[in-house]
C-alpha atoms as one frame of an Amber mdcrd trajectory, in Angstrom:
protein
  -3.843  -3.345 -14.695  -2.320  -6.810 -15.170   1.178  -5.355 -15.368   0.679
  -3.515 -12.067  -0.451  -6.682 -10.294   2.471  -8.604 -11.752   4.968  -5.982
 -10.622   3.362  -5.870  -7.173   3.475  -9.654  -6.864   7.138  -9.654  -7.922
   7.859  -6.949  -5.327   6.193  -8.992  -2.579   8.167 -12.082  -3.624  11.405
 -10.093  -3.464  10.487  -8.812   0.002   9.773 -12.361   1.197  13.075 -13.554
  -0.221  14.900 -10.721   1.553  13.224 -11.687   4.837  14.145 -15.334   4.327
  17.745 -14.356   3.499  17.977 -12.276   6.669  16.668 -15.166   8.799  19.122
 -17.524   7.154  21.981 -15.034   7.708  21.102 -14.686  11.401  21.043 -18.472
  11.791  24.502 -18.642  10.219  25.751 -15.985  12.654  24.399 -17.979  15.591
  26.293 -21.039  14.433  29.546 -19.081  14.082  28.772 -17.224  17.364  29.112
 -13.787  15.805  27.013 -10.754  16.633  24.308  -9.493  14.286  25.176  -5.934
  13.318  22.955  -5.611  10.271  21.801  -7.298   7.115  24.204  -7.939   4.237
  24.362  -5.376   1.445  22.630  -7.718  -1.020  19.614  -8.008   1.296  19.422
  -4.218   1.642  19.428  -3.931  -2.164  16.667  -6.578  -2.352  14.593  -4.678
   0.211  15.017  -1.427  -1.685  14.044  -3.035  -4.988  11.037  -4.812  -3.437
   9.870  -1.614  -1.776  10.231   0.329  -5.019   8.261  -2.280  -7.003   5.501
  -2.507  -4.378   5.208   1.275  -4.187   5.015   1.571  -7.975   2.320  -1.122
  -8.096   0.337   0.495  -5.277   0.297   3.799  -7.130  -0.635   2.389 -10.542
  -3.065  -0.461  -9.788  -5.992   1.539  -8.302  -6.460   3.454 -11.550  -6.356
   7.002 -12.716  -6.927   9.690 -10.103  -9.678  12.159 -10.953  -9.982  15.762
  -9.852 -12.622  16.649  -7.292 -14.352  19.850  -8.307 -16.460  21.386  -5.532
 -18.721  23.223  -8.014 -19.553  20.127 -10.080 -23.160  18.918 -10.241 -22.013
  15.294  -9.922 -20.811  15.826  -6.366 -23.326  14.953  -3.713 -22.819  17.116
  -0.649 -23.806  15.668   2.708 -26.077  18.176   4.414 -23.975  20.321   6.717
 -25.075  23.791   5.635 -23.580  25.789   8.492 -20.058  24.369   8.254 -18.639
  23.833   4.739 -15.399  22.395   6.185 -17.048  18.965   6.388 -18.276  18.634
   2.788 -17.966  15.082   1.473 -17.745  14.499  -2.276 -18.131  11.345  -4.344
 -15.163   9.047  -3.888 -14.081   5.458  -4.438 -15.570   4.362  -1.124 -18.974
   3.955  -2.771 -17.663   0.726  -4.326 -17.676  -1.016  -0.928 -20.760  -3.033
   0.024 -23.349  -1.318   2.172 -23.005  -3.869   4.986 -19.389  -2.851   5.483
 -20.350   0.815   5.744 -23.079  -0.041   8.255 -20.608  -1.906  10.457 -18.248
   1.068  10.495 -20.945   3.475  11.734 -21.645   1.552  14.965
């Protein structure tokens, strides 16, 4: 999990640097009185790399995805007997504090 956080942090740093480079480039264009038609190619490459690293980190940091089996005894079904379309199984949301869940219901 440490590697995922490190890669995600590096991706965010790259994205911030790309944003700073774009702002700096636009300021340079204002000084030379040229029109902004788009970011330089190096900034586009930085954005792509930062997006790729952040996406990879977002997919690997939460952990391993587990299958949800509707016939498993571990699943707790919320009582909606007449309409099985709204069955809710155990999920990662149970890790949130109860106060947060109470605020969402109001």
